[in-house]
C-alpha positions in Angstrom: 0.0 0.0 0.0 1.6 3.3 -1.1 1.2 6.7 0.6 -2.0 7.4 -1.3 -3.6 4.2 0.0 -3.4 2.4 -3.4 -2.1 -1.2 -3.6 0.5 -0.4 -6.2 4.0 1.1 -6.2 4.1 4.9 -6.8 5.5 4.3 -10.2 2.5 2.2 -11.1 0.0 4.7 -9.7 -1.4 7.3 -12.0 -2.3 10.5 -10.2 -4.3 13.2 -12.0 -3.7 16.6 -10.4 -6.2 19.5 -10.7 -3.9 22.4 -11.4 -5.3 26.0 -11.1 -1.9 27.7 -11.7 -1.5 28.7 -8.1 1.2 27.7 -5.6 -1.0 25.1 -3.8 -1.9 22.8 -6.7 1.6 23.3 -8.2 3.2 22.1 -5.0 0.7 19.2 -4.9 2.0 18.0 -8.3 5.6 18.5 -7.4 5.4 16.6 -4.1 3.6 13.6 -5.8 6.1 13.6 -8.6 9.0 13.7 -6.1 7.5 10.6 -4.4 7.7 8.8 -7.7 4.0 8.8 -8.8 3.0 9.1 -12.5 1.6 12.6 -12.5 -0.7 14.2 -15.1 -1.7 17.8 -14.7 -5.1 19.1 -15.8 -6.1 22.7 -15.9 -9.7 23.9 -16.6 -10.2 26.8 -18.9 -13.3 28.5 -17.6 -13.2 31.6 -19.7 -12.2 32.5 -23.3 -8.5 33.4 -23.5 -9.2 37.1 -24.3 -11.2 37.6 -21.1 -9.1 35.3 -19.0 -5.9 37.3 -19.5 -7.6 40.4 -18.0 -8.6 38.6 -14.8 -5.5 38.9 -12.6 -5.8 37.1 -9.3 -8.6 34.8 -10.4 -8.1 31.1 -10.7 -8.4 29.3 -14.0 -7.6 32.4 -16.0 -5.2 32.8 -18.9 -2.1 33.6 -16.8 -2.9 30.7 -14.5 -3.1 28.3 -17.4 0.3 29.4 -18.5 1.7 29.1 -15.0 0.3 25.5 -14.6 1.9 24.6 -17.9 5.3 26.0 -16.9 5.2 24.0 -13.6 4.4 20.8 -15.5 7.2 21.5 -18.0 9.6 22.0 -15.1 8.5 18.7 -13.6 8.5 16.9 -16.9 5.0 15.7 -16.6 2.1 15.9 -19.1 -0.3 18.8 -18.9 -3.7 19.1 -20.5 -6.1 22.1 -20.7 -9.8 21.3 -20.8 -12.4 23.7 -22.1 -15.0 23.8 -19.4 -16.3 27.2 -20.2 -19.8 26.0 -21.1 -20.0 23.6 -18.1 -18.9 26.4 -15.8 -21.3 28.9 -17.2 -24.3 26.6 -16.8 -23.4 25.0 -13.5 -21.9 28.0 -11.6 -22.3 31.4 -13.2 -26.0 31.0 -14.2 -26.8 29.6 -10.7 -24.9 32.6 -9.1 -27.1 35.1 -11.0 -30.4 33.3 -10.4 -29.6 32.9 -6.7 -29.1 36.6 -6.3 -32.4 37.3 -8.1 -34.1 34.9 -5.6 -32.8 37.1 -2.7 -30.1 34.6 -1.7 -26.4 35.0 -1.1 -24.7 32.3 -3.2 -21.4 30.5 -2.7 -20.1 29.8 -6.2 -16.9 28.2 -5.0 -19.0 25.4 -3.5 -21.0 24.9 -6.7 -17.7 24.8 -8.7 -16.3 22.0 -6.5 -19.7 20.2 -6.5 -20.7 20.5 -10.1 -17.4 21.0 -12.1 -14.3 19.9 -10.3 -15.6 16.9 -8.3 -18.1 15.8 -10.9 -17.0 16.6 -14.5 -13.2 16.8 -13.8 -13.3 13.7 -11.6 -14.9 11.7 -14.4 -12.3 13.0 -16.8 -9.6 11.8 -14.4 -11.2 8.4 -14.4 -11.3 8.4 -18.2 -7.6 9.2 -18.3 -7.0 6.0 -16.3 -6.2 7.9 -13.1 -6.1 5.9 -9.9 -6.9 9.1 -7.9 -7.6 12.8 -8.4 -5.4 15.0 -6.2 -6.1 18.7 -5.5 -4.4 21.5 -3.6 -7.3 22.0 -1.2 -6.5 22.5 2.5 -8.6 19.6 3.9 -7.7 16.1 5.1 -8.9 12.7 4.1 -8.5 9.9 6.6 -9.7 6.4 6.9 -12.4 5.7 9.5 -14.2 2.6 10.6 -16.7 2.9 7.7 -14.3 4.2 5.1 -12.7 7.5 4.1 -13.7 10.6 6.2 -13.4 14.3 5.4 -11.6 16.3 8.1 -10.5 19.8 8.7 -7.0 20.9 7.6 -4.2 21.1 10.1 -3.8 24.9 9.4 -7.0 26.5 10.8 -6.3 29.7 8.8 -6.3 27.8 5.5 -9.0 25.1 6.2 -11.3 24.8 3.2 -13.6 22.1 4.5 -16.6 24.5 4.5 -16.3 24.7 0.7 -16.1 21.0 0.3 -19.1 19.9 2.3 -20.9 18.6 -0.8 -18.2 16.0 -1.5 -19.9 12.6 -1.7 -18.6 9.4 -0.2 -17.9 8.0 -3.7 -16.0 11.2 -4.6 -14.1 11.1 -1.3 -13.0 7.6 -2.1 -11.3 8.8 -5.2 -9.9 12.1 -4.1 -6.6 12.9 -2.3 -5.6 16.1 -0.6 -1.8 16.1 0.0 -1.7 19.6 1.5 -4.2 19.0 4.3 -1.5 18.2 6.8 0.7 21.2 6.0 0.6 24.9 6.9 0.8 27.6 4.1 4.4 28.7 4.9 5.6 25.1 4.5 3.9 24.9 1.1 5.6 28.0 -0.1 8.9 26.7 1.2 8.4 23.5 -0.9 7.6 25.7 -3.9 11.0 27.5 -3.4 12.7 24.2 -2.9 11.3 22.9 -6.2 12.3 26.1 -7.9 8.7 26.9 -9.0 8.1 30.3 -10.4 4.7 30.5 -8.6 6.4 30.3 -5.2 5.5 33.9 -4.4 2.3 34.1 -6.4 -0.5 35.7 -4.3 -3.5 33.7 -3.4 -6.7 34.5 -5.3 -9.1 36.4 -3.1 -12.2 37.2 -5.1 -14.8 35.1 -6.8 -12.9 34.2 -10.0 -15.5 35.6 -12.4 -16.2 38.7 -10.3 -12.6 40.0 -9.8 -13.9 43.6 -9.1 -16.1 42.3 -6.3 -19.1 44.2 -7.7 -21.6 41.3 -7.9 -24.6 43.4 -8.9 -22.9 44.4 -12.2 -22.3 40.8 -13.1 -25.9 39.8 -12.4 -27.3 42.7 -14.4 -25.0 41.8 -17.3 -26.1 38.1 -17.2 -29.8 38.8 -16.6 -30.5 42.1 -18.4 -34.0 43.5 -17.5 -34.4 41.1 -14.6 -33.2 43.5 -11.9 -36.1 45.7 -10.8 -36.2 48.6 -8.3 -38.4 48.4 -5.3 -39.1 49.6 -1.7 -37.0 49.5 1.5 -39.5 48.8 4.3 -39.3 48.3 8.1 -40.7 45.3 9.9 -44.2 46.8 10.0 -44.1 47.4 6.2 -43.7 51.2 6.4 -41.7 52.5 3.4 -38.4 54.0 4.3 -36.9 54.4 0.9 -36.2 52.9 -2.5 -33.6 50.6 -4.0 -32.3 49.7 -7.4 -32.6 46.0 -7.0 -32.5 43.3 -4.3 -29.3 41.9 -5.8 -27.4 44.8 -4.1 -28.4 43.6 -0.6 -27.5 40.8 1.7 -28.8 39.6 5.1 -27.0 41.4 7.9 -25.9 44.3 5.7 -25.7 47.6 7.6 -23.8 50.0 5.4 -25.0 51.5 2.1 -28.7 51.3 2.8 -29.3 54.9 1.8 -32.0 55.5 4.4 -30.2 57.0 7.3 -29.2 53.6 8.7 -30.7 53.9 12.2 -33.8 52.8 14.1 -33.2 55.5 16.6 -30.2 57.3 18.2 -28.6 54.1 19.5 -29.8 51.2 17.3 -28.6 50.7 13.7 -30.7 49.3 10.9 -29.8 46.0 9.2 -31.1 44.1 6.3 -33.1 41.4 8.0 -35.1 39.9 5.1 -35.2 40.1 1.3 -38.5 39.6 -0.5 -37.7 39.2 -4.2 -41.3 38.4 -5.2 -42.4 41.9 -4.1 -38.9 43.5 -4.8 -38.7 44.5 -1.2 -35.7 44.9 1.2 -36.8 44.6 4.8 -34.7 46.3 7.5 -34.8 46.3 11.3 -32.7 46.4 14.4 -29.9 43.9 15.0 -32.2 41.8 17.4 -34.4 41.0 14.4 -31.4 39.1 12.8 -31.3 36.5 15.5 -32.6 33.1 14.3 -33.1 29.9 16.4 -32.3 27.6 13.5 -32.6 26.8 9.8 -34.0 24.2 7.5 -31.6 22.8 4.9 -32.0 21.5 1.4 -29.7 19.6 -1.0 -28.1 17.9 2.0 -25.0 15.8 1.7 -24.5 13.7 4.8 -21.2 12.0 5.5 -21.8 10.7 9.0 -23.6 7.7 10.5 -27.4 7.4 10.5 -29.0 10.2 12.5 -30.7 9.2 15.8 -34.4 9.8 16.1 -33.9 12.5 18.7 -31.2 14.2 16.6 -27.5 14.6 16.9 -25.4 17.2 18.8 -22.9 18.8 16.3 -20.9 21.9 15.7 -22.0 24.0 12.7 -20.6 26.8 10.5 -22.9 29.1 8.7 -20.1 31.1 7.0 -16.7 30.0 6.0 -14.8 32.4 8.3 -16.9 31.8 11.5 -15.9 29.5 14.4 -18.2 26.5 14.7 -21.1 26.8 17.1 -23.1 24.1 19.0 -26.3 23.0 17.5 -28.6 19.9 17.1 -29.5 18.4 13.7 -32.7 16.5 13.1 -33.9 14.6 10.1 -36.9 16.1 8.2 -38.9 14.8 5.2 -37.6 17.7 3.1 -34.0 17.9 4.4 -32.5 18.6 7.8 -33.6 20.9 10.6 -30.8 22.6 12.6 -31.5 24.2 16.0 -28.8 26.4 17.4 -27.9 26.3 21.1 -28.2 30.1 21.1 -29.8 32.2 18.4 -27.4 33.1 15.6 -27.3 36.5 13.8 -27.1 37.1 10.1 -28.3 33.8 8.8 -28.5 34.1 5.0 -30.4 31.9 2.6 -28.2 30.6 -0.2 -25.3 30.1 2.2 -24.3 26.7 3.5 -24.6 25.1 7.0 -21.8 22.7 7.5 -21.7 20.0 10.3 -18.6 19.1 12.3 -17.9 16.5 14.9 -14.6 17.5 16.3 -12.3 17.6 13.3 -14.5 15.5 11.1 -16.8 17.0 8.6 -20.3 15.4 8.7 -21.5 17.1 5.5 -23.9 20.0 5.2 -26.7 21.6 3.2 -28.0 24.8 1.7 -30.0 27.3 3.9 -33.5 27.6 2.4 -35.2 31.0 2.0 -38.7 29.8 2.5 -37.9 28.3 5.9 -35.1 30.5 7.1 -37.0 31.5 10.3 -37.9 28.6 12.7 -40.0 28.9 15.8 -38.0 28.7 19.0 
C-alpha cells in the first residue's frame, strides 16, 4: 500500500492533479512527482482566453493556465487544458445570477467544486486512467471505521472544509488532498525548494468571475432586465426608501442602505429579510437578525445514521466563523438545525456545514422559505 492508499508502487500509480496555476496545486503536483508517482496535470479553462488574460488574481484564468503549464514542463509531466467554459457557465455562473435574483447570497466556490471539479473533472480523471484525483485544497482525508472521512486541515487559517461539504462518499473515495497536513508557509517553502516560479504568487481572493467584487454588475449583465427597483421597508411594512434591485443587498448588511441607517439614536438598521417576489428589502434592528435555527435542502450527509432524537454537532454558517453548537434533526424535506443560542445574520443561499470535532459530517443549503424557525 503506497502513501495514497493504493495497492501499487508509486511508479505504477497514475495521479491526475487538478492544477489551477497557483502555488498550492503546483506544490501538490511537485510533491507527488517527487515521491515517484505518475503525475498528469489538468487545468480547466473557464473563460475564453481574451477575457481570462484580463482577470488577474482569479483562478483558471489565462495567466494561470500558462503558470500551470510552466510547472508541468519543469517537472517533466504531461499537462492538459480542458475547455469547461460551457460547463462552468451553466453550473456555476448562471446559478450565481439566479440565486441573487431569488434574494439569496450564493457561494459559487462550493458549486464549482460540487458540479465541475468533483463531478466533471473527476470523471475526466477516471477516463484518463487515473487511480486518484489530487487537489491542492486544505482539507484532510482519513480512513475511519466505515471508510474515508473528510476532516479539517491542520492549518485552521487555511482550512477549506466548509467549501467541500458537498463532497460525496464516492468522490471522497477517489480524491486525495496532499496539503491538508501542511501549513501555508511550509507549502511556499516547498515551492521554493522545487524552484517553482509561482512560489511567491499571491492567493486568489475574489470570486474568479467577479474580480472587481461588484456582484450586482455581473448579475445585471447576465440577466438584463431582470433587476427591478423596489421599496425598502421596516418590519411593519412602512416604506423608508427605494432601492435599485434586491441583488445589491445581503442579510445582515448595515452600510450603504441609503435611508439614514438607524432605528433611533442608538440602534442601527440592518437588512433582516429580502423579499424578491415583491422586490422589497426589509430592514430592522440587530435583534431581528437572531434566528433559532434553519431548514436545509440539498443535504450531503457524511456521518452515521441520525438518531431519532437528533445529533449534537458543531456547525458553521459562514466559512470564516468559528463552529457553534447545534442539534440536527432529520426532516422529510431535508434537515432541521436548531442552534444552542440564536445566531445572527443567517442568510439563505449560504451553507450550513456540520462538524464532529475535526470530522466533517456534511452540510446543506439554507432555504429562503424556511429560514426562520419557531423557537
